[in-house]
DOBARO-953942 format. One record per residue (C-alpha): x, z, y; residue in one letter. Coordinates in Angstrom, 3 decimals. Layout:
+----------+----------+----------+---------+
|        u |        w |        v | residuo |
+----------+----------+----------+---------+
|        X |        Z |        Y |       a |
...
+----------+----------+----------+---------+
This chain:
+----------+----------+----------+---------+
|        u |        w |        v | residuo |
+----------+----------+----------+---------+
|    0.629 |  152.184 |   49.554 |       m |
|    3.655 |  153.686 |   51.266 |       y |
|    7.253 |  153.223 |   50.135 |       i |
|    9.978 |  155.712 |   51.077 |       l |
|   13.598 |  154.577 |   51.399 |       y |
|   16.554 |  156.879 |   52.080 |       v |
|   19.962 |  155.767 |   53.314 |       e |
|   23.140 |  157.812 |   53.436 |       k |
|   25.822 |  157.239 |   56.061 |       e |
|   28.240 |  155.884 |   53.472 |       t |
|   25.833 |  153.501 |   51.711 |       s |
|   25.342 |  149.812 |   52.432 |       f |
|   21.658 |  149.619 |   51.562 |       s |
|   18.795 |  152.118 |   51.351 |       p |
|   17.686 |  153.649 |   48.050 |       d |
|   14.023 |  153.561 |   47.100 |       k |
|   12.799 |  157.119 |   46.554 |       v |
|    9.213 |  156.444 |   45.563 |       g |
|    5.801 |  154.943 |   46.212 |       e |
|    2.989 |  157.090 |   47.592 |       y |
|   -0.706 |  156.452 |   48.051 |       s |
|   -0.897 |  158.719 |   51.118 |       e |
|    1.296 |  158.698 |   54.210 |       l |
|    1.373 |  162.508 |   54.359 |       e |
|    2.932 |  162.688 |   50.889 |       a |
|    5.682 |  160.245 |   51.874 |       a |
|    6.333 |  162.157 |   55.102 |       q |
|    6.528 |  165.471 |   53.240 |       a |
|    9.072 |  164.088 |   50.765 |       k |
|   11.131 |  162.562 |   53.599 |       a |
|   11.108 |  165.871 |   55.474 |       k |
|   12.147 |  167.740 |   52.335 |       q |
|   15.079 |  165.381 |   51.726 |       m |
|   16.112 |  165.509 |   55.397 |       k |
|   16.208 |  169.326 |   55.259 |       e |
|   18.545 |  169.210 |   52.247 |       k |
|   20.911 |  166.664 |   53.838 |       d |
|   20.673 |  166.111 |   57.600 |       s |
|   23.016 |  163.090 |   57.508 |       t |
|   20.509 |  160.827 |   55.753 |       i |
|   18.030 |  158.539 |   57.446 |       s |
|   14.707 |  157.459 |   56.029 |       y |
|   12.212 |  154.640 |   56.430 |       t |
|    8.574 |  154.657 |   55.378 |       i |
|    7.004 |  151.229 |   54.911 |       e |
|    3.354 |  150.362 |   54.343 |       e |
|    2.227 |  147.535 |   52.086 |       t |
|   -1.146 |  146.154 |   51.103 |       n |
|    0.192 |  144.408 |   47.985 |       g |
|    0.496 |  140.924 |   49.509 |       g |
|    3.442 |  138.598 |   48.935 |       f |
|    4.970 |  135.830 |   51.050 |       n |
|    5.754 |  132.311 |   49.825 |       s |
|    9.143 |  133.508 |   48.501 |       y |
|    7.555 |  136.187 |   46.317 |       g |
|    8.735 |  139.070 |   48.505 |       e |
|    6.435 |  142.028 |   49.121 |       l |
|    5.011 |  142.099 |   52.654 |       l |
|    5.662 |  145.443 |   54.351 |       t |
|    5.544 |  146.973 |   57.812 |       s |
|    7.597 |  149.952 |   58.989 |       v |
|    5.477 |  153.018 |   59.693 |       v |
|    8.131 |  155.628 |   60.467 |       e |
|   11.890 |  156.021 |   60.705 |       r |
|   13.849 |  159.189 |   60.935 |       g |
+----------+----------+----------+---------+
């Protein structure tokens, strides 16, 4: 599963846009949002559904833009 986050220049933390089963779908949505507003940055993270000992979802960054 891939999670897309978008952050604006004026925000303190990224906003979760959505969860996607395919990387291409997440990349397409990120590209679409970047075309609308070039000042945003995005991060796509991949997760396999595992959690650490604190109950936080384990993720790894796939792409930033």
